Every structure is written in C-alpha cells, then in structure tokens.
Backbone bond lengths (Angstrom), bond angles and torsions (degrees), N, CA, C in turn:
res aa  C-N    CA-C-N  psi(-1)  N-CA   C-N-CA  omega(-1)  CA-C   N-CA-C  phi
1 M - - - 1.451 - - 1.524 108.63 -
2 S 1.306 116.75 112.94 1.456 122.45 -177.29 1.524 110.21 -101.43
3 E 1.305 115.66 134.48 1.455 121.07 179.50 1.521 108.39 -102.88
4 T 1.325 117.05 126.00 1.460 121.38 -179.57 1.516 109.39 -87.68
5 T 1.318 115.72 138.45 1.456 120.69 178.93 1.521 109.30 -121.30
6 N 1.308 116.31 147.39 1.460 121.62 179.58 1.520 111.40 -110.49
7 I 1.307 118.22 14.16 1.465 121.47 -177.95 1.524 110.30 -68.71
8 E 1.309 115.59 135.85 1.464 122.80 176.65 1.528 107.36 -93.20
9 I 1.313 116.46 121.87 1.462 120.29 -175.83 1.521 110.73 -96.57
10 S 1.320 114.98 126.80 1.467 122.65 173.36 1.524 106.40 -148.62
11 G 1.300 116.53 177.88 1.458 120.17 176.59 1.519 112.57 -62.71
12 D 1.340 116.03 -21.92 1.460 120.97 -178.59 1.526 113.28 -87.14
13 T 1.326 117.40 -3.66 1.462 120.88 179.88 1.529 109.37 -65.35
14 I 1.313 116.19 135.64 1.455 122.43 -179.60 1.533 109.66 -73.21
15 I 1.314 116.13 133.48 1.469 121.84 -176.79 1.531 111.15 -57.05
16 G 1.314 117.83 -41.79 1.462 120.80 179.41 1.521 112.64 -60.95
17 D 1.332 116.79 -35.12 1.467 120.39 177.43 1.524 110.48 -65.99
18 V 1.322 116.64 -38.95 1.462 121.24 177.70 1.527 109.73 -60.56
19 V 1.314 115.95 -49.26 1.465 121.71 -177.50 1.524 111.18 -61.39
20 E 1.330 116.66 -41.06 1.459 121.11 -175.99 1.524 114.03 -80.70
21 Q 1.325 117.87 -32.12 1.459 120.07 -167.66 1.526 115.70 -108.97
22 I 1.318 118.34 -14.17 1.458 120.00 -176.95 1.524 109.26 -113.11
23 P 1.325 117.05 116.25 1.466 118.98 174.71 1.534 109.49 -59.12
24 G 1.313 116.81 122.94 1.457 121.85 -177.13 1.525 113.91 88.77
25 G 1.317 116.87 -5.17 1.470 120.88 -178.66 1.521 113.12 -63.71
26 A 1.317 116.97 -36.86 1.467 120.34 179.58 1.523 111.04 -61.97
27 A 1.329 117.19 -36.48 1.469 120.05 179.58 1.521 111.29 -66.58
28 V 1.330 117.23 -35.90 1.468 120.62 178.21 1.526 109.70 -68.58
29 I 1.321 116.52 -44.31 1.468 120.14 178.18 1.522 110.23 -60.03
30 E 1.307 117.21 -44.91 1.468 120.46 179.46 1.527 111.15 -64.39
31 K 1.312 118.17 -38.59 1.470 122.67 179.74 1.533 111.10 -57.31
32 Y 1.320 116.37 -44.37 1.466 120.21 -176.04 1.529 113.89 -91.15
33 F 1.330 117.62 -36.08 1.460 121.06 -172.04 1.527 114.34 -110.97
34 G 1.324 118.15 -7.35 1.452 120.71 -175.69 1.520 110.33 84.19
35 N 1.309 116.68 -178.31 1.468 119.06 -176.36 1.527 113.64 -92.21
36 G 1.315 117.92 1.33 1.464 121.15 179.28 1.518 113.49 -64.56
37 C 1.330 117.59 -25.06 1.472 121.15 179.37 1.521 111.57 -60.01
38 F 1.310 116.55 -33.75 1.454 120.59 -172.11 1.523 113.01 -71.04
39 T 1.308 118.15 -19.06 1.462 121.25 177.80 1.529 112.27 -110.31
40 C 1.317 116.88 -0.60 1.471 121.80 -178.68 1.530 110.17 -85.61
41 P 1.324 118.43 130.17 1.465 119.84 177.83 1.527 112.66 -63.63
42 G 1.322 117.39 -21.34 1.457 121.71 -179.96 1.518 113.75 -67.57
43 I 1.325 118.05 -12.57 1.457 122.12 -178.67 1.534 111.30 -56.76
44 R 1.311 117.10 -24.73 1.473 122.14 -178.65 1.526 113.35 -85.43
45 M 1.343 117.43 -9.48 1.461 118.78 -177.75 1.527 114.43 -135.17
46 E 1.316 117.42 -10.66 1.463 119.95 -177.32 1.527 110.84 -93.36
47 S 1.322 114.84 137.77 1.459 121.63 -177.03 1.531 111.04 -89.02
48 I 1.315 114.11 169.14 1.463 120.11 174.25 1.526 109.59 -59.45
49 N 1.341 117.28 -42.16 1.470 120.51 177.81 1.525 111.43 -57.85
50 F 1.325 116.56 -45.06 1.460 120.94 -179.29 1.531 110.01 -63.14
51 G 1.323 116.48 -47.65 1.466 120.53 179.57 1.516 111.63 -59.31
52 A 1.329 115.59 -42.53 1.469 119.67 179.75 1.527 110.46 -63.30
53 T 1.312 116.73 -43.83 1.466 120.58 178.56 1.524 110.80 -61.07
54 M 1.318 116.91 -43.93 1.464 121.16 -178.54 1.530 112.03 -65.89
55 H 1.320 116.94 -25.12 1.466 121.13 -179.71 1.526 112.53 -103.45
56 G 1.346 116.92 7.49 1.462 121.24 178.20 1.525 113.11 66.84
57 L 1.337 116.24 33.94 1.459 121.28 -177.14 1.519 111.29 -116.77
58 D 1.321 115.20 162.02 1.460 122.83 171.31 1.525 106.87 -86.81
59 A 1.309 118.16 128.04 1.462 122.04 -177.28 1.530 112.69 -70.87
60 E 1.312 118.53 -25.15 1.466 120.95 -172.13 1.531 114.21 -58.84
61 P 1.328 120.51 -45.63 1.470 118.62 177.72 1.533 112.94 -61.97
62 I 1.307 116.99 -33.19 1.465 121.35 178.49 1.524 109.54 -67.74
63 V 1.330 115.90 -47.07 1.463 121.62 178.66 1.527 109.94 -59.45
64 Q 1.326 117.67 -44.96 1.465 121.27 -179.28 1.524 111.66 -62.50
65 E 1.313 116.48 -43.24 1.467 119.91 179.89 1.527 111.05 -64.05
66 L 1.314 116.74 -39.56 1.462 120.27 178.23 1.526 111.21 -68.91
67 R 1.318 117.71 -38.64 1.473 120.79 176.77 1.529 110.79 -61.34
68 E 1.331 116.31 -38.53 1.470 119.88 177.29 1.527 110.68 -63.07
69 L 1.325 116.64 -41.20 1.470 120.11 177.09 1.529 111.16 -60.65
70 V 1.329 115.85 -44.60 1.459 120.64 -179.14 1.525 109.69 -63.43
71 S 1.323 117.96 -44.11 1.457 119.70 -177.96 1.539 111.26 -67.04
72 R 1.314 117.45 -31.36 1.469 120.31 177.45 1.529 112.09 -72.70
73 S 1.339 116.80 -28.67 1.459 119.25 -179.17 1.525 112.52 -88.00
74 A 1.335 116.81 -6.09 1.479 120.65 -179.23 1.510 112.11 -75.29
C-alpha cells in the first residue's frame, strides 16, 4: 500500500513535514542528522537548510534523496 504525497521538497522544507508526510523520510533525516531531530521541538520550525548548516552538511544531497523518495511514492 503506497501513500502518495504532494509535498514540495526544497531546502526550505520543514524537517517535521518531511518526517510526517514522506514515507521513508524519517530514515533520510536520521541518516544525515541523527535521531536527535525526533525529540527536538525545533523539528516543527527548522528547515532542511538549517539542519544541514547545524550539522556542517550540504543540504542538496539531502533534498535530492528526499525528492527521489517522493517521486517513487507518486
């Protein structure tokens, strides 16, 4: 059973939206940022760009991986 999502992924996408709306999105967030995001209150307001900056990462590979997930679930 595949769930279709209409979320538009960019560096400005909120991490909490990724976790809630993209099947497999939580695994991508954990891969790049660790599991601390899931207990952080900032998950509801911090973007992928912000998370990447805080972890010293480039947001683009994260965005691309999430876009691939979205296109596979469409």
